[in-house]
N, C-alpha and C positions, 0 to 999 in steps of 0.2 A: 525582523523581516526587512528586506530591502524595499525600496520604494516601488520597484517593479512588482515584487512579490505581493506587496500590500494592495496595489491597484488590482491585480488579477484575482487575488484572494477575495476582495470585497465584490468584484464583478461576478465571480463564480458563485458566491453566496446569494447574490441578488437573483441571478439567472436560475439557480437551483430552486429557489423559493417560488419565483414567478412562473417558470415553465413546468417544473416537476412537483410543485407543492411539497418539496422535500421536508421530511421530519427526521429527527435524530432521537433514537430511543436509548436511554441510559447515558445521557450526556455526562452525568456526574462521574462516570467511570474513566473519562479521558484523563490521562496523566499529562500535565502541562509543564513539567520541568524534569530535568534529568534524562539520562539515557533511556531510549525507548524504541522498540520495534513495533510498528503498527502492521498487523498481518490481515490482509483483506482478500476476499474472493475476487475473481477477475473474469468479467463477462462482457465488458464494454469499454470503449475508448474513453468514456466519461469517468471511469472508476477513480483514477488518481485525484482529480480535483474534488470529486464528491466526497472522498474519504479525507482529503487534506483539509477541507473547510470545516471539518468536525473539531479540529484543534484550534486553539487560540494562538498558538505559536507557529512559527515557520517549520514546515516539514520537508525533509529531503526525499527525492524520488529518483528511481532509476528510469531511464528512457533511452531508446535506441539512438545511437550516434547519428543515424541518418536524419533524425528529426531536427538536428542542429543545422541542417542545410535548408530547412524550410525558409521561404521568403518571409520577412518581417518577424515571425515568431521565433525562428531558429536562433538568431543572435541574442534573444531575450531569455532563452531557457536557462543559461547559467545563473542569471539573476533571480530565477524562479526556483532555485535550489535543485536543479536537475543534475543528476550524476549520469553522464553518458555511458552506455554499455553496448558492446558489440551485439549484433542482431541475434546470434545463436545463443546468447545468454551465458556462454562459458567464458566470461571475461573476469579473470582474477584481479586485474587492476581495479575494476569497478567494485568488486567485493572488498578489496583492501580499503578503498575509499569509504565504502559503507561502514566498515568496521571502525575506521578512524572517526567518522562523524559520530557514531554511536558512543564510542569511548570518550569523545569530547563533550558528551552530555546532550546530544541532539536527538530528535525523533526522526526516524527513517521509515518510510512506508515501503513495504515489500509485498509481493504477491506470491504466496507459497506455490501456487500452481505454475508459475513461470510465464504462462501465456494466456490469452483470452480463451474462454470456453466457446466452442462452436455451437453448443445447444443450450447454454444457460445453466447447465448442471455443474456441480462441483467436480473438479478433476483431482487426481492424486497429487499429493505434494511432491515437490522436488527437494533435493537435499540442500539447496543453497541457503535457505533461511536457517536451517539447522546448523550449518557451518558458522553463520554470523552469531547465532545464539551461543554456540560453544566458545567462540573467540571473545565475546563481549560480556557474557553473563547477564545481559540486559533483560528486563521484563518484556513480555510480549503482550500486546493488547489485540485480541482477536476482534474482528469487525466483519459484518456481513452486509452487503448492499443488495436490497431487493428492488426490482423494477428497472434497473439499468439495462439489462439484456433486452427487455421489451422496448425500451426507449431507443437504443442504438446498438444492436448486436454487431458482431464482427462481420465484415463484408456488406453491411447495410448501406444503402444509398440515400435513404431518407430518414429523418428523425420522426419518431412516433411519440405522442404525448402519453406519458405513463408516470404515475406517482412513484416517487423514490422514497424508500425508507431505509435508513442506515441503523443497524442494531449493533451496539457496542457491548462486548462481553466483559467478563471479569478478567483482570490482568493475570497472566501466567508467570509465576516466578519459578525458575529452575534452580535446583540445588547444586552444590559444588560436585556432588557425586554424579549427577546426571550429565554434566558437561565435562567431566574429567578426562574422558578418552577421546582422542582425536582420530576418528575413523569415519569413513563414509557411512558405515552402518549406524554409528551414533548420530551423525547428522540427519540421517533419514528418520530415525526414531523421533528425534526432536521435531523435525518437520511434520511428521505424521500426527504428533500430539497437538501441534498448532492447528493443523487442518481439521482434526477431529473437533477442536473447540469452535472453529468457524462453522462447521457443519451442525453443531449443536444449537446454534443461534437460530431462533425461529421468529417469524412475524408475530407481533403481539396481537 
């Protein structure tokens, strides 16, 4: 971790515990070394840090390029492992950077849904994470965050107090046959499998 990442990592952990009484279920399933894709449901602006602090190592994130223009925080985002992506999400340069980071043995957090849910319910997966799986062969760790939508949904103006629970699933390992064919159909099948695994995670 960079110094900046470490500072905000520890600050996020503290705030998550104090404000949201955050708990992590199945922490022992977290993979702390080697290439990894962390696949998470997306319903709140808080999802990236809430998922990232579940790992003891630095995690890479995708974030809109416009966020880098924010005062104060914007210039710090690169040191916080942010990979900038165009707003429409169809940014192949960002996907190539994700693939490189994973192949180099890093953990990258991705949202299979692509964008935040408007109602808190799971959305269909997009093909992007399937492409990264096919190009890297990396294991995928499904993760589901409960309570973040109630705390700060999309377009909300005020923070609501809500307990946050993060449930970590069993790692998914894809066979060579499953990732052998490079096609959008294959990518979508892989993405759907990941989304199904996220959907199967329930509150204990």
